[in-house]
MIPAMAR-706781 format. One line per 4 residues: number of its first residue (from 1); their letters; for each residue x, y, z of N, C-alpha, C. Coordinates in Angstrom, 1 decimal. Each point is the difference from the previous one (the first is absolute). Layout:
<rs>
NUM> a> X,Y,Z,X,Y,Z,X,Y,Z | ...
</rs>
This chain:
<rs>
1> mldv> 0.8,-1.2,0.0,-0.8,1.2,0.0,0.9,1.2,0.0 | -0.4,1.0,-0.8,0.7,1.3,0.0,-0.6,0.9,1.1 | 0.8,0.4,0.9,-0.4,1.0,1.1,0.3,1.4,-0.5 | -1.1,0.8,-0.1,0.1,1.4,-0.5,-0.4,0.8,1.2
5> vear> 1.0,0.9,0.5,-0.3,0.8,1.2,0.0,1.5,-0.5 | -1.1,0.6,0.3,-0.2,1.5,-0.3,0.0,0.7,1.3 | 1.1,0.8,0.2,0.2,0.8,1.2,-0.9,1.2,0.0 | -0.2,0.6,1.1,-0.8,1.3,0.1,0.6,1.1,-0.9
9> sgvr> 1.3,-0.1,-0.1,0.7,1.1,-0.8,-0.2,-0.2,-1.5 | -0.6,-1.2,-0.4,-0.2,-0.2,-1.4,1.0,-0.9,-0.6 | 1.1,-0.3,0.7,1.0,-0.9,-0.5,-0.5,-1.4,0.0 | 0.2,-0.7,-1.1,-0.4,-1.3,-0.3,1.2,-1.0,-0.1
13> seha> -0.1,-1.1,0.7,1.1,-1.0,-0.1,-0.6,-1.4,-0.3 | 0.8,-0.8,-0.7,-0.5,-1.4,-0.3,1.0,-0.9,0.5 | -0.5,-1.1,0.6,0.9,-1.1,0.6,-0.6,-1.3,-0.3 | 0.9,-1.0,-0.1,-0.5,-1.4,-0.1,-0.5,-0.3,1.4
17> ggsp> -1.1,-0.7,0.1,-0.5,-0.2,1.3,-1.0,-1.2,0.0 | -0.8,0.0,1.1,-1.0,-1.1,0.2,0.7,-1.0,0.9 | -0.8,-0.5,0.9,0.4,-1.0,1.0,0.7,-1.2,-0.6 | -0.6,-0.7,-1.0,0.6,-1.2,-0.6,1.4,0.3,-0.6
21> anva> 0.2,1.2,-0.7,1.3,0.3,-0.5,1.0,0.3,1.1 | -0.5,0.7,1.0,0.9,0.3,1.2,0.5,-1.3,0.7 | -0.9,-1.0,0.1,0.3,-1.2,0.6,1.1,-0.8,-0.9 | -0.3,0.0,-1.3,0.9,-0.6,-0.9,1.4,0.6,0.0
25> vgla> 0.1,1.3,0.0,1.3,0.7,0.1,0.7,-0.3,1.3 | -0.7,0.0,1.1,0.6,-0.3,1.3,0.6,-1.4,0.1 | -0.8,-1.0,-0.6,0.5,-1.4,0.0,1.2,-0.1,-0.9 | -0.1,0.6,-1.2,1.2,-0.1,-0.9,1.2,0.6,0.6
29> rlqq> -0.1,1.1,0.7,1.1,0.7,0.6,0.6,-0.9,1.1 | -0.8,-0.9,0.6,0.5,-1.0,1.0,0.5,-1.3,-0.7 | 0.2,0.1,-1.3,0.6,-1.1,-0.7,-1.0,-1.2,-0.2 | -1.3,0.3,0.1,-1.0,-1.1,-0.2,-0.4,0.0,-1.5
33> sttf> -0.1,-1.1,-0.6,-0.5,-0.1,-1.3,-1.5,0.5,0.0 | -0.3,1.0,-0.8,-1.3,0.7,0.0,-0.5,0.2,-1.4 | -1.2,-0.4,-0.2,-0.7,0.2,-1.3,-1.2,0.9,0.3 | -0.2,1.0,-0.8,-1.1,1.0,0.1,-0.9,-0.2,-1.2
37> itql> -1.3,-0.4,0.2,-0.9,-0.2,-1.1,-1.0,1.2,0.0 | -0.1,0.7,-1.1,-0.8,1.2,0.0,-0.5,0.3,-1.4 | -0.6,1.1,-0.2,-0.4,0.5,-1.3,0.5,1.5,-0.1 | 0.7,0.3,-1.0,0.5,1.3,-0.3,-0.2,0.4,-1.4
41> ardh> -0.2,1.3,-0.2,0.0,0.5,-1.4,1.4,0.3,-0.5 | 0.1,0.2,-1.2,1.3,0.4,-0.6,0.0,1.5,-0.1 | 0.0,0.6,1.2,0.0,1.4,0.1,1.0,0.5,1.0 | 0.1,1.3,0.3,1.0,0.5,0.9,-0.1,-0.7,1.4
45> ggrl> -1.2,-0.1,0.5,-0.2,-0.7,1.4,0.4,-1.4,0.0 | -0.3,-0.7,-1.1,0.4,-1.4,-0.1,1.5,-0.2,0.0 | 0.7,0.9,-0.8,1.4,-0.1,-0.1,0.7,0.4,1.3 | -0.6,1.0,0.7,0.6,0.4,1.3,-0.1,-1.2,1.0
49> ildh> -1.1,-0.7,0.0,-0.2,-1.1,1.0,0.9,-1.2,-0.4 | 0.1,-0.3,-1.3,0.9,-1.1,-0.4,1.4,0.3,0.3 | 0.4,1.2,-0.2,1.4,0.4,0.3,0.3,-0.1,1.5 | -0.9,0.4,0.8,0.2,-0.1,1.4,0.1,-1.4,0.5
53> lsas> -0.9,-0.9,-0.5,0.0,-1.4,0.4,1.2,-0.7,-0.5 | 0.4,0.3,-1.2,1.2,-0.6,-0.6,1.3,0.4,0.8 | 0.1,1.3,0.3,1.1,0.5,0.7,0.2,-0.7,1.4 | -1.2,-0.4,0.5,0.0,-0.7,1.4,0.2,-1.5,-0.1
57> gvrt> 0.1,-0.5,-1.2,0.2,-1.5,-0.2,-1.3,-0.8,0.0 | -1.1,0.7,-0.3,-1.3,-0.7,-0.1,-0.3,-0.5,-1.4 | -0.3,-1.3,-0.2,-0.4,-0.5,-1.2,-1.5,0.4,-0.2 | -0.3,0.6,-1.2,-1.3,0.5,-0.2,-0.7,-0.6,-1.2
61> iaap> -1.2,-0.4,0.2,-0.9,-0.5,-1.0,-1.1,1.0,-0.1 | 0.0,0.8,-1.1,-1.0,1.1,-0.2,-0.8,-0.2,-1.2 | -1.3,-0.4,0.2,-0.9,-0.1,-1.2,-0.4,1.4,-0.4 | -0.1,0.3,-1.3,-0.3,1.3,-0.5,-1.5,0.4,0.3
65> vert> -0.1,1.3,0.4,-1.3,0.6,0.1,0.0,1.4,-0.6 | -1.2,0.6,-0.2,-0.1,1.3,-0.7,0.8,1.1,0.8 | -0.2,0.0,1.3,0.7,1.1,0.8,0.5,-0.7,1.3 | 1.1,0.5,0.5,0.6,-0.5,1.3,-0.9,0.5,1.1
69> psar> -0.4,-1.0,0.9,-0.8,0.4,1.2,0.7,1.0,0.8 | -0.8,1.0,0.6,0.6,1.0,0.8,-0.8,0.4,1.2 | 0.7,0.5,1.0,-0.7,0.6,1.2,0.5,1.4,0.1 | -1.0,0.9,-0.1,0.3,1.5,0.1,-0.3,0.4,1.4
73> aviq> 1.0,0.6,0.7,-0.2,0.6,1.3,0.1,1.5,0.0 | -1.0,0.6,0.3,0.0,1.5,0.0,0.1,0.4,1.5 | 1.1,0.7,0.3,0.2,0.5,1.4,-0.9,1.1,0.3 | -0.9,-0.1,1.1,-0.9,1.0,0.4,0.6,1.0,0.9
77> edga> -0.7,1.1,0.3,0.4,1.0,0.9,0.5,-0.5,1.4 | -0.7,-1.0,0.5,0.4,-0.5,1.3,1.1,-1.0,-0.1 | 0.6,-0.2,-1.2,1.1,-1.0,-0.1,-0.4,-1.4,-0.4 | -1.3,-0.3,0.2,-0.5,-1.3,-0.4,-0.1,-0.2,-1.5
81> aeyd> 0.1,-1.2,-0.4,-0.1,-0.3,-1.5,-1.4,-0.5,-0.3 | -0.5,0.5,-1.1,-1.2,-0.5,-0.6,0.3,-0.8,-1.2 | -0.4,-1.3,-0.1,0.4,-0.9,-1.0,-1.0,-0.2,-1.1 | 0.5,-0.2,-1.2,-0.9,-0.3,-1.2,0.8,-1.1,-0.7
85> fdia> -0.7,-1.1,-0.3,0.6,-1.2,-0.6,-0.4,-0.1,-1.4 | 0.9,-0.3,-1.0,-0.4,-0.3,-1.4,0.5,-1.4,-0.2 | -0.9,-0.9,0.2,0.4,-1.4,-0.2,-1.1,-0.7,-0.8 | 0.5,-0.5,-1.2,-0.9,-0.7,-0.8,0.7,-1.3,-0.4
89> wtls> -0.1,-1.0,0.7,0.8,-1.2,-0.2,-0.8,-1.3,0.2 | 0.6,-1.1,-0.5,-0.6,-1.3,0.1,1.1,-0.9,0.4 | -0.3,-1.2,0.4,1.0,-1.0,0.4,-0.3,-1.3,-0.7 | 0.9,-0.5,-0.8,-0.2,-1.2,-0.7,0.7,-1.1,0.7
93> gdhl> -0.2,-1.3,-0.4,0.7,-1.1,0.6,1.3,-0.3,-0.8 | 0.5,0.9,-0.7,1.2,-0.2,-0.9,1.2,-0.4,0.8 | 0.1,0.4,1.2,1.3,-0.2,0.8,-0.2,-0.9,1.2 | -0.9,-0.9,-0.1,-0.3,-0.9,1.2,1.3,-0.9,0.3
97> aeid> 0.8,-0.3,-1.0,1.1,-0.9,0.3,1.0,0.8,0.9 | 0.2,1.3,-0.3,0.9,0.8,0.9,-0.6,0.2,1.4 | -1.3,0.2,0.0,-0.6,0.1,1.3,0.0,-1.3,0.8 | -0.3,-1.1,-0.7,0.1,-1.3,0.7,1.3,-0.3,0.6
101> aaah> 1.1,0.4,-0.7,1.4,-0.2,0.4,0.4,0.9,1.1 | -0.7,1.0,0.3,0.4,1.0,1.0,-0.2,-0.5,1.4 | 1.0,0.3,0.9,-0.1,-0.3,1.4,-0.9,1.0,0.7 | -0.1,1.2,-0.6,-0.8,1.1,0.6,-0.6,0.8,-1.1
105> vhag> -1.3,0.4,0.2,-0.7,0.9,-0.9,-0.5,1.2,0.8 | 0.2,1.2,-0.5,-0.5,1.2,0.6,-0.9,0.7,-0.9 | -1.0,0.6,0.4,-0.9,0.9,-0.8,-0.4,1.2,0.8 | -0.2,1.1,-0.8,-0.4,1.2,0.6,-1.5,0.0,0.3
109> sias> -0.4,0.9,1.0,-1.4,0.0,0.4,-0.9,0.5,-1.1 | 0.5,0.9,-0.8,-0.9,0.6,-1.1,-0.3,-1.1,-1.0 | 1.0,-0.8,-0.3,-0.2,-1.1,-1.0,-1.0,-1.0,0.4 | -0.1,-0.2,1.3,-0.9,-1.1,0.6,-1.4,0.5,0.2
113> hiap> -0.3,1.2,-0.3,-1.4,0.4,0.2,-0.6,1.0,-1.0 | 0.7,0.3,-1.1,-0.5,0.9,-1.0,-0.2,-0.8,-1.3 | -1.2,0.0,-0.5,-0.3,-0.6,-1.3,0.8,0.6,-1.1 | 0.3,-0.7,-1.0,-0.5,-1.3,-0.4,0.8,-1.1,0.5
117> gada> 1.2,0.2,0.6,0.9,-1.1,0.4,-0.1,-0.6,1.3 | -0.8,0.6,0.9,0.0,-0.4,1.4,-0.3,-1.4,0.3 | -1.0,-0.6,-0.7,-0.3,-1.4,0.3,1.1,-0.9,-0.5 | 0.6,0.4,-1.1,1.2,-0.8,-0.5,1.1,0.0,1.0
121> vval> 0.3,1.2,0.6,1.1,0.1,0.9,-0.3,-0.8,1.3 | -1.2,0.0,0.5,-0.3,-0.7,1.2,0.1,-1.5,-0.3 | -0.5,-0.5,-1.2,0.1,-1.4,-0.4,1.5,-0.4,-0.1 | 0.8,0.9,-0.6,1.4,-0.3,-0.1,0.7,-0.1,1.4
125> lara> -0.3,0.9,0.9,0.6,-0.1,1.3,-0.5,-1.3,0.8 | -1.2,-0.3,-0.2,-0.5,-1.3,0.6,0.8,-1.2,-0.5 | 0.2,0.0,-1.3,0.8,-1.0,-0.7,1.4,-0.1,0.5 | 0.6,1.2,0.1,1.4,0.1,0.5,0.1,-0.4,1.4
129> rrrg> -1.0,0.2,0.8,0.0,-0.3,1.4,0.1,-1.5,0.3 | -0.5,-0.8,-1.0,0.1,-1.5,0.2,1.4,-0.5,-0.2 | 0.9,0.8,-0.7,1.3,-0.4,-0.3,1.1,0.7,0.8 | -0.3,1.2,0.6,1.0,0.8,0.7,-0.7,1.0,0.8
133> tvsl> 0.7,1.1,0.2,-0.6,1.1,0.8,-0.4,1.1,-0.9 | -1.0,0.8,0.5,-0.5,1.2,-0.7,0.0,1.1,1.0 | 0.1,1.2,-0.6,-0.2,1.2,0.8,-0.9,1.0,-0.8 | -0.7,0.8,0.7,-0.9,1.0,-0.6,0.2,1.3,0.8
137> rpqr> 0.4,1.0,-0.7,0.2,1.3,0.7,-1.3,0.6,0.4 | -0.3,0.2,1.2,-1.2,0.8,0.4,0.1,1.4,-0.4 | -1.0,0.6,-0.5,-0.1,1.4,-0.4,-0.3,0.8,1.2 | 0.5,1.3,-0.1,-0.5,1.0,1.0,-1.5,0.1,-0.1
141> psqp> -0.6,0.5,1.1,-1.5,0.1,-0.1,-0.3,0.9,-1.1 | -0.8,-0.5,-1.0,-0.4,0.7,-1.2,-1.2,-0.7,-0.5 | -0.6,0.5,-1.0,-1.2,-0.6,-0.6,0.3,-1.4,-0.5 | 1.1,-0.2,-0.8,0.3,-1.4,-0.4,0.2,-0.9,1.1
145> crra> 0.7,0.4,1.1,0.3,-0.9,1.1,-1.3,-0.4,0.7 | -0.9,1.0,0.2,-1.3,-0.3,0.7,-0.8,-1.1,-0.9 | 0.1,0.2,-1.3,-0.7,-1.0,-0.9,0.7,-1.4,0.2 | 1.3,0.0,0.1,0.7,-1.3,0.2,-0.4,-0.7,1.3
149> rrsg> -0.1,0.8,1.1,-0.3,-0.6,1.2,-1.5,-0.6,-0.1 | -0.9,0.7,-0.6,-1.3,-0.4,-0.1,-0.1,-1.3,-0.9 | 0.9,0.0,-1.0,-0.1,-1.2,-0.9,0.7,-1.2,0.5 | 0.7,0.1,1.1,0.6,-1.2,0.6,1.2,-0.5,-0.7
153> vadr> 0.8,0.8,-0.7,1.1,-0.4,-0.8,0.9,-0.9,0.8 | 0.4,0.4,1.2,0.9,-0.8,0.8,-0.5,-1.3,0.4 | -1.3,-0.1,0.3,-0.6,-1.3,0.3,-0.1,-0.9,-1.2 | 0.0,0.5,-1.2,-0.1,-0.8,-1.2,1.4,-0.5,-0.4
157> vvhr> 1.1,0.6,0.5,1.4,-0.3,-0.3,0.6,-0.9,1.1 | -0.2,0.4,1.2,0.7,-0.7,1.1,-0.9,-1.0,0.6 | 0.5,-1.3,0.1,-0.8,-1.1,0.5,0.3,-0.1,1.5 | -0.9,0.4,0.8,0.2,0.0,1.5,-0.6,-1.3,0.6
161> prgr> 0.7,-0.6,0.9,-0.6,-1.2,0.7,-1.3,0.5,0.7 | -1.0,-0.8,0.0,-1.2,0.3,0.7,0.1,-0.4,1.5 | 0.8,-0.9,0.2,0.2,-0.6,1.4,0.5,-1.4,-0.1 | 0.5,-0.5,1.1,0.6,-1.3,0.0,-1.0,-1.0,-0.6
165> gqgq> 0.6,-0.7,-1.1,-0.8,-1.1,-0.6,-1.1,0.5,-1.0 | -0.2,1.3,-0.2,-1.0,0.4,-0.8,0.4,0.3,-1.5 | 1.3,-0.1,-0.3,0.4,0.2,-1.4,0.2,1.4,-0.3 | 0.0,0.3,-1.3,0.3,1.3,-0.5,-1.2,0.6,-0.6
169> r> -0.1,1.3,-0.1,-1.1,0.7,-0.7,0.4,0.2,-1.4
</rs>
């Protein structure tokens, strides 16, 4: 995801960002073999993100899309950020072999609860959970986060024991 920050002064900056990319960069910098599966356009934002990931040692699989997903943060008078997301993405099963081979799969909270890809991400995390560990970045309190809590995303991904001898949910 391309993070676009607009300061109160009118200065605009762009950065490679998003929880999944940040996790991939951190793991790669710790010398862990890391593959990042995403969708990026062949535009300025897509190149910026690919360059950042590559410089950090992350192997990237990027399916082409019309425009690179972005998060625009406009800094308000009180210093808080107001966010606007431009995400039009889908998730296919094209890379299940890479995901099945992974010891750990991480997804961002936005990906897990904004259509059209949310159901596919949740299904993918549940699949990955059977073979390894998964993590899901909780979002700050926001409209998408409240929707995710109501939709029970975590309960659909994480299989919690009901109690001794009662099996899994």
